[in-house]
C-alpha positions in Angstrom: 0.0 0.1 0.1 1.5 3.3 -1.1 0.5 6.9 -0.5 2.6 10.3 -1.0 1.5 13.8 -1.3 4.2 16.2 -2.9 4.1 20.0 -3.1 6.4 21.9 -5.9 6.4 25.6 -6.5 9.1 26.6 -8.9 9.8 30.5 -9.6 11.7 29.4 -13.2 11.2 27.4 -16.4 11.3 23.7 -15.7 11.2 20.6 -18.0 12.0 17.1 -17.1 14.9 15.7 -18.9 12.9 12.4 -20.0 9.7 10.6 -19.9 9.2 8.4 -16.6 6.4 5.7 -15.3 5.9 4.6 -11.9 3.5 1.7 -10.6 1.1 4.4 -8.6 -1.8 6.6 -9.7 -0.7 10.2 -10.1 -3.1 12.9 -9.5 -1.4 16.1 -10.6 -3.2 19.2 -9.4 -1.5 22.7 -10.8 -2.5 25.6 -8.7 -0.7 28.3 -10.6 1.0 28.6 -13.8 0.9 26.3 -16.8 2.2 23.1 -18.1 2.6 21.1 -21.0 1.6 17.4 -19.9 2.9 14.6 -22.1 1.1 11.4 -21.6 2.3 8.5 -23.7 1.8 9.9 -27.2 -0.3 12.8 -26.4 0.2 16.3 -25.2 -2.0 18.5 -23.3 -1.9 22.0 -22.2 -3.1 22.9 -18.5 -3.8 26.1 -16.7 -3.8 26.8 -13.3 -6.7 25.1 -11.2 -6.6 22.2 -13.4 -5.9 18.7 -12.5 -4.9 15.4 -14.5 -5.1 11.9 -13.7 -2.3 9.8 -14.9 -2.9 6.0 -14.5 0.1 3.4 -13.3 2.9 2.5 -16.1 1.9 5.5 -18.5 4.8 7.2 -19.6 4.8 11.0 -18.9 6.6 14.2 -18.3 5.7 18.3 -17.9 7.4 21.2 -19.1 6.9 24.8 -19.0 7.5 28.1 -17.1 7.0 28.5 -13.2 4.7 26.9 -11.5 2.8 25.6 -8.1 1.3 21.9 -8.2 0.5 19.1 -5.4 0.8 15.7 -6.7 -1.1 12.7 -4.8 0.5 9.6 -5.6 -1.1 6.3 -4.6 -1.3 2.6 -5.0 -4.2 1.0 -6.8 -4.6 -1.2 -3.2 -4.8 2.2 -1.5 -8.5 2.7 -2.8 -11.4 0.4 -2.7 -12.2 -1.8 -5.6 -15.3 0.5 -6.3 -13.0 3.6 -6.3 -10.6 1.9 -8.6 -13.0 0.7 -11.1 -14.8 4.5 -10.9 -11.0 5.8 -11.5 -10.6 3.4 -14.5 -13.9 4.1 -15.8 -13.7 7.9 -15.9 -10.5 7.9 -17.8 -11.4 5.0 -19.9 -8.3 2.8 -19.0 -8.2 -0.6 -17.5 -5.2 -1.5 -15.2 -5.0 -5.1 -14.2 
């Protein structure tokens, strides 16, 4: 079981050097700024007060100017089966 909250505020431009993935879910809440979010082979531009859901094992990275964000990371076994099914259905992804 895994659960972690991360906060980050950067006053300068920042781009991740490379894409990465992990075995947990990531809820990415952008508090200020704007970011380009790459998930697999798609790019999304997200602005302040937006959030993104990144499923386990999906290659992703962000880039852009100054920003503030909060990430909530958790393993699938941290939430109930019903919550997991809801999350998977909401984003159209099935993780076994």
